DSSP file (Angstrom, degrees, kcal/mol; ACC not computed):
  #  RESIDUE AA STRUCTURE BP1 BP2  ACC     N-H-->O    O-->H-N    N-H-->O    O-->H-N    TCO  KAPPA ALPHA  PHI   PSI    X-CA   Y-CA   Z-CA
    1    1 A M              0   0    0      0, 0.0     2,-0.3     0, 0.0    47,-0.1   0.000 360.0 360.0 360.0 145.3   98.1   73.3   95.2
    2    2 A E        -     0   0    0     84,-0.2     2,-0.3     0, 0.0    43,-0.0  -0.904 360.0-116.8-130.2 154.9  101.7   74.3   95.9
    3    3 A F        -     0   0    0     -2,-0.3    83,-0.3     1,-0.1    82,-0.1  -0.678  13.2-157.1 -84.5 143.0  103.7   77.4   96.6
    4    4 A K  S    S+     0   0    0     81,-3.2     2,-0.3    -2,-0.3    82,-0.2   0.747  77.3  43.2 -88.4 -28.5  106.4   78.3   94.1
    5    5 A K  S    S-     0   0    0     80,-1.1     2,-0.6    18,-0.0    17,-0.1  -0.807  88.4-107.4-120.4 159.6  108.4   80.4   96.5
    6    6 A E        +     0   0    0     15,-0.3    15,-2.3    -2,-0.3     2,-0.3  -0.771  47.8 151.4 -93.5 117.8  109.5   80.0  100.1
    7    7 A F  E     -A   20   0A   0     -2,-0.6     2,-0.4    13,-0.3    11,-0.1  -0.969  27.9-150.9-135.8 152.4  107.7   82.1  102.7
    8    8 A I  E     -A   19   0A   0     11,-2.3    11,-2.9    -2,-0.3     2,-0.5  -0.964  17.4-129.3-121.8 146.9  106.9   81.6  106.3
    9    9 A L  E     +A   18   0A   0     -2,-0.4     2,-0.3     9,-0.2     9,-0.2  -0.823  35.1 170.6 -94.5 127.1  104.0   83.2  108.1
   10   10 A R  E     -A   17   0A   0      7,-2.7     7,-2.9    -2,-0.5     2,-0.6  -0.964  33.6-127.3-135.7 152.4  104.8   84.9  111.3
   11   11 A E  E     -A   16   0A   0     -2,-0.3     2,-0.5     5,-0.2     5,-0.2  -0.899  27.7-177.1 -97.4 122.4  103.1   87.2  113.8
   12   12 A I  E >  S-A   15   0A   0      3,-3.2     3,-1.8    -2,-0.6    -2,-0.0  -0.970  72.3 -23.5-124.8 115.2  105.0   90.4  114.4
   13   13 A V  T 3  S-     0   0    0     -2,-0.5    -1,-0.1     1,-0.3     3,-0.1   0.890 128.7 -49.2  49.5  46.0  103.6   92.8  117.0
   14   14 A G  T 3  S+     0   0    0      1,-0.2     2,-0.4     0, 0.0    -1,-0.3   0.490 117.7 111.5  78.1   4.4  100.1   91.3  116.5
   15   15 A E  E <   -A   12   0A   0     -3,-1.8    -3,-3.2    20,-0.0     2,-0.4  -0.928  65.6-129.7-114.2 134.8  100.3   91.5  112.7
   16   16 A A  E     +AB  11  34A   0     18,-0.6    18,-2.6    -2,-0.4     2,-0.3  -0.673  34.4 175.4 -81.4 129.3  100.5   88.5  110.3
   17   17 A V  E     -AB  10  33A   0     -7,-2.9    -7,-2.7    -2,-0.4     2,-0.5  -0.979  30.0-133.1-135.5 148.7  103.3   88.8  107.8
   18   18 A L  E     -AB   9  32A   0     14,-3.2    14,-2.0    -2,-0.3    -9,-0.2  -0.894  25.1-163.9 -99.0 126.5  104.8   86.6  105.1
   19   19 A I  E     -A    8   0A   0    -11,-2.9   -11,-2.3    -2,-0.5    12,-0.1  -0.945  17.0-126.2-116.0 125.8  108.6   86.5  105.3
   20   20 A P  E     -A    7   0A   0      0, 0.0     2,-0.3     0, 0.0   -13,-0.3  -0.425  31.4-174.2 -69.5 144.5  110.7   85.2  102.3
   21   21 A T    >>  +     0   0    0    -15,-2.3     3,-1.3    -2,-0.1     4,-0.6  -0.848  43.4   1.2-131.4 169.3  113.2   82.5  103.2
   22   22 A G  H >> S-     0   0    0     -2,-0.3     3,-1.0     1,-0.3     4,-0.6  -0.176 129.4 -12.6  56.0-141.7  115.9   80.6  101.3
   23   23 A A  H >> S+     0   0    0      1,-0.3     4,-0.9     2,-0.2     3,-0.8   0.775 132.2  67.5 -63.1 -27.4  116.5   81.6   97.7
   24   24 A T  H X> S+     0   0    0     -3,-1.3     4,-3.0     1,-0.2     3,-0.6   0.846  89.5  64.0 -62.3 -33.9  113.2   83.6   97.7
   25   25 A A  H << S+     0   0    0     -3,-1.0    -1,-0.2    -4,-0.6    -2,-0.2   0.834 102.0  49.7 -60.8 -32.0  114.7   86.1  100.2
   26   26 A A  H << S+     0   0    0     -3,-0.8    -1,-0.3    -4,-0.6    -2,-0.2   0.767 118.4  39.0 -76.2 -25.4  117.3   87.1   97.6
   27   27 A Q  H << S+     0   0    0     -4,-0.9     2,-0.6    -3,-0.6    -2,-0.2   0.786 110.8  58.0 -93.5 -32.3  114.6   87.6   94.9
   28   28 A F  S  < S-     0   0    0     -4,-3.0     2,-0.8    -5,-0.1    -1,-0.2  -0.895  70.9-154.6-109.5 115.2  111.8   89.1   97.0
   29   29 A N        -     0   0    0     -2,-0.6     2,-0.2    -3,-0.1    -3,-0.1  -0.784  58.3  -2.5 -94.3 108.1  112.6   92.4   98.7
   30   30 A G  S    S-     0   0    0     -2,-0.8     2,-0.3    -5,-0.2    -2,-0.1  -0.679  81.8 -68.4 118.4-170.1  110.5   92.9  101.8
   31   31 A L        -     0   0    0     -2,-0.2     2,-0.5   -12,-0.1   -12,-0.2  -0.789  31.0-131.9-120.3 162.1  107.6   91.4  103.7
   32   32 A M  E     -B   18   0A   0    -14,-2.0   -14,-3.2    -2,-0.3     2,-0.4  -0.977  15.8-149.3-118.8 119.5  103.9   90.9  102.9
   33   33 A S  E     -B   17   0A   0     -2,-0.5     2,-0.4   -16,-0.2   -16,-0.2  -0.704  18.8-168.4 -83.2 136.3  101.4   92.0  105.5
   34   34 A V  E     -B   16   0A   0    -18,-2.6   -18,-0.6    -2,-0.4     2,-0.0  -0.958  14.1-132.7-128.2 146.8   98.2   89.9  105.4
   35   35 A N     >  -     0   0    0     -2,-0.4     4,-2.5   -20,-0.1     5,-0.2  -0.178  45.4 -82.8 -83.2-175.6   94.9   90.3  107.1
   36   36 A E  H  > S+     0   0    0      1,-0.2     4,-2.2     2,-0.2     5,-0.1   0.892 131.1  46.8 -58.2 -43.0   93.0   87.6  109.0
   37   37 A L  H  > S+     0   0    0      2,-0.2     4,-2.9     1,-0.2    -1,-0.2   0.915 111.1  51.6 -67.0 -42.3   91.5   86.2  105.8
   38   38 A G  H  > S+     0   0    0      1,-0.2     4,-2.6     2,-0.2    -2,-0.2   0.893 109.8  50.3 -59.9 -40.1   94.8   86.2  104.0
   39   39 A K  H  X S+     0   0    0     -4,-2.5     4,-2.5     2,-0.2    -1,-0.2   0.923 111.1  48.7 -63.3 -44.8   96.4   84.3  106.9
   40   40 A F  H  X S+     0   0    0     -4,-2.2     4,-1.2     2,-0.2    -2,-0.2   0.928 112.5  47.8 -61.8 -45.7   93.6   81.7  106.8
   41   41 A I  H >X S+     0   0    0     -4,-2.9     4,-1.3     1,-0.2     3,-0.5   0.931 112.0  50.4 -60.8 -45.7   94.0   81.3  103.0
   42   42 A W  H 3< S+     0   0    0     -4,-2.6     3,-0.5     1,-0.2     4,-0.5   0.918 110.3  49.3 -58.7 -44.7   97.8   81.0  103.4
   43   43 A E  H 3< S+     0   0    0     -4,-2.5    -1,-0.2     1,-0.2    -2,-0.2   0.725 121.2  35.0 -69.1 -21.4   97.4   78.4  106.1
   44   44 A N  H XX S+     0   0    0     -4,-1.2     4,-1.0    -3,-0.5     3,-0.6   0.429  88.1  97.9-112.9  -0.9   95.0   76.3  104.1
   45   45 A Y  G >< S+     0   0    0     -4,-1.3     3,-0.8    -3,-0.5    -2,-0.1   0.912  87.8  42.7 -58.2 -48.6   96.3   76.8  100.5
   46   46 A E  G 34 S+     0   0    0     -4,-0.5    -1,-0.3     1,-0.2    -2,-0.1   0.662 107.3  62.2 -77.0 -14.0   98.2   73.6  100.3
   47   47 A K  G <4 S+     0   0    0     -3,-0.6     2,-0.3    -4,-0.1    -1,-0.2   0.734  91.9  81.4 -78.2 -22.8   95.4   71.6  101.9
   48   48 A A    <<  -     0   0    0     -4,-1.0     3,-0.1    -3,-0.8     4,-0.0  -0.593  67.2-152.6 -87.2 144.0   93.1   72.4   99.1
   49   49 A S  S    S-     0   0    0     -2,-0.3     2,-0.3     1,-0.2    -1,-0.1   0.697  79.5  -6.8 -85.5 -20.2   93.1   70.6   95.8
   50   50 A N  S  > S-     0   0    0    -49,-0.1     4,-1.9     1,-0.0    -1,-0.2  -0.950  81.1 -88.2-161.1 177.2   91.8   73.6   93.9
   51   51 A E  H  > S+     0   0    0     -2,-0.3     4,-2.3     1,-0.2     5,-0.1   0.821 120.8  58.1 -67.8 -30.9   90.4   77.1   94.3
   52   52 A D  H  > S+     0   0    0      2,-0.2     4,-1.9     1,-0.2    -1,-0.2   0.903 107.6  46.9 -65.0 -40.3   86.8   75.9   94.7
   53   53 A E  H  > S+     0   0    0      2,-0.2     4,-2.1     1,-0.2    -2,-0.2   0.889 110.5  52.6 -68.3 -37.6   87.8   73.7   97.6
   54   54 A L  H  X S+     0   0    0     -4,-1.9     4,-2.0     1,-0.2    -2,-0.2   0.903 107.6  52.0 -63.3 -40.5   89.7   76.6   99.1
   55   55 A L  H  X S+     0   0    0     -4,-2.3     4,-2.7     1,-0.2    -1,-0.2   0.895 106.9  53.5 -60.5 -40.7   86.6   78.8   98.7
   56   56 A K  H  X S+     0   0    0     -4,-1.9     4,-2.3     1,-0.2    -2,-0.2   0.902 106.1  52.9 -62.0 -40.7   84.6   76.1  100.6
   57   57 A F  H  X S+     0   0    0     -4,-2.1     4,-1.6     2,-0.2    -1,-0.2   0.926 110.4  47.9 -58.2 -44.9   87.2   76.2  103.4
   58   58 A V  H  X S+     0   0    0     -4,-2.0     4,-2.7     1,-0.2     3,-0.2   0.931 112.0  48.5 -62.4 -46.2   86.6   80.0  103.6
   59   59 A L  H  < S+     0   0    0     -4,-2.7     5,-0.2     1,-0.2    -1,-0.2   0.842 110.9  51.1 -65.1 -33.2   82.8   79.6  103.6
   60   60 A D  H  < S+     0   0    0     -4,-2.3    -1,-0.2    -5,-0.2    -2,-0.2   0.812 116.6  41.1 -71.2 -29.6   83.0   77.0  106.3
   61   61 A E  H  < S+     0   0    0     -4,-1.6     2,-0.3    -3,-0.2    -2,-0.2   0.839 116.7  42.8 -87.1 -36.4   85.2   79.2  108.5
   62   62 A Y  S  < S-     0   0    0     -4,-2.7     2,-1.3    -5,-0.2    -1,-0.1  -0.866  73.8-127.2-119.4 145.8   83.5   82.6  108.0
   63   63 A E        +     0   0    0     -2,-0.3     2,-0.3    -3,-0.0    -4,-0.1  -0.746  63.9 128.7 -87.6  92.3   79.9   83.8  107.9
   64   64 A V        -     0   0    0     -2,-1.3    -2,-0.1    -5,-0.2     2,-0.1  -0.990  65.9 -94.1-148.2 149.5   80.1   85.6  104.6
   65   65 A D     >  -     0   0    0     -2,-0.3     4,-2.6     1,-0.1     5,-0.2  -0.382  36.6-123.8 -62.7 141.7   78.2   85.7  101.4
   66   66 A E  H  > S+     0   0    0      1,-0.2     4,-2.7     2,-0.2     5,-0.2   0.871 110.2  53.0 -59.4 -39.2   79.7   83.4   98.8
   67   67 A D  H  > S+     0   0    0      2,-0.2     4,-2.1     1,-0.2    -1,-0.2   0.900 111.0  46.6 -64.3 -39.9   80.2   86.2   96.2
   68   68 A V  H  > S+     0   0    0      2,-0.2     4,-2.5     1,-0.2    -2,-0.2   0.922 113.5  48.6 -66.7 -44.2   82.1   88.3   98.7
   69   69 A A  H  X S+     0   0    0     -4,-2.6     4,-2.8     1,-0.2    -2,-0.2   0.910 111.6  49.9 -62.0 -42.8   84.2   85.4   99.8
   70   70 A K  H  X S+     0   0    0     -4,-2.7     4,-2.7    -5,-0.2    -1,-0.2   0.907 111.3  48.8 -63.3 -42.7   85.0   84.6   96.1
   71   71 A T  H  X S+     0   0    0     -4,-2.1     4,-2.3     2,-0.2    -2,-0.2   0.932 114.1  45.4 -62.5 -46.8   86.0   88.2   95.4
   72   72 A D  H  X S+     0   0    0     -4,-2.5     4,-2.2     2,-0.2    -2,-0.2   0.905 114.1  49.0 -64.5 -42.2   88.2   88.4   98.4
   73   73 A L  H  X S+     0   0    0     -4,-2.8     4,-2.8    -5,-0.2     5,-0.2   0.939 111.9  48.4 -62.6 -47.4   89.8   85.0   97.7
   74   74 A D  H  X S+     0   0    0     -4,-2.7     4,-2.4     1,-0.2    -2,-0.2   0.897 110.2  52.6 -60.1 -41.3   90.4   85.9   94.1
   75   75 A E  H  X S+     0   0    0     -4,-2.3     4,-1.6    -5,-0.2    -1,-0.2   0.930 112.5  43.6 -61.8 -46.6   92.0   89.2   95.1
   76   76 A F  H  X S+     0   0    0     -4,-2.2     4,-2.0     1,-0.2    -2,-0.2   0.927 114.3  49.4 -66.4 -45.0   94.4   87.6   97.5
   77   77 A L  H  X S+     0   0    0     -4,-2.8     4,-2.5     1,-0.2    -1,-0.2   0.864 107.4  56.0 -63.8 -34.9   95.3   84.8   95.1
   78   78 A N  H  X S+     0   0    0     -4,-2.4     4,-2.9    -5,-0.2    -1,-0.2   0.888 105.7  51.1 -63.8 -38.3   95.9   87.4   92.3
   79   79 A V  H  X S+     0   0    0     -4,-1.6     4,-1.5     2,-0.2    -2,-0.2   0.921 111.7  47.5 -62.7 -43.0   98.4   89.2   94.6
   80   80 A L  H  <>S+     0   0    0     -4,-2.0     5,-3.3     1,-0.2     6,-0.8   0.892 113.8  47.6 -65.0 -38.8  100.2   85.9   95.2
   81   81 A K  H ><5S+     0   0    0     -4,-2.5     3,-1.8     3,-0.2    -2,-0.2   0.913 108.3  54.2 -68.1 -42.8  100.2   85.1   91.4
   82   82 A E  H 3<5S+     0   0    0     -4,-2.9    -1,-0.2     1,-0.3    -2,-0.2   0.837 112.2  44.7 -60.2 -33.0  101.4   88.6   90.5
   83   83 A N  T 3<5S-     0   0    0     -4,-1.5    -1,-0.3    -5,-0.2    -2,-0.2   0.279 114.5-120.4 -93.9   9.4  104.4   88.0   92.8
   84   84 A E  T < 5S+     0   0    0     -3,-1.8    -3,-0.2     1,-0.1    -2,-0.1   0.830  75.2 129.5  53.8  38.4  104.9   84.5   91.5
   85   85 A I      <       0   0    0     -5,-3.3   -81,-3.2    -6,-0.2   -80,-1.1   0.769 360.0 360.0 -87.6 -30.9  104.3   83.0   94.9
   86   86 A I              0   0    0     -6,-0.8    -5,-0.2   -83,-0.3   -84,-0.2   0.307 360.0 360.0-124.6 360.0  101.8   80.5   93.5
């Protein structure tokens, strides 16, 4: 899986944020703050071949019910899709 837009993940005053770079900076106004799970998903998104594998990564990393993990994953990915980041 690949990102459509260029962002970098940075820690700013203890908070994880996605910062647009390159041509994306001209199109996307602002930063995206992400929680711990969002940061984990971002860091592992391109390593996964599909959303099911990404869900497996989440389940391997966190002690959470699969339905809760799937809901959280879908919610974060939907935000990325709505902003045409993925």
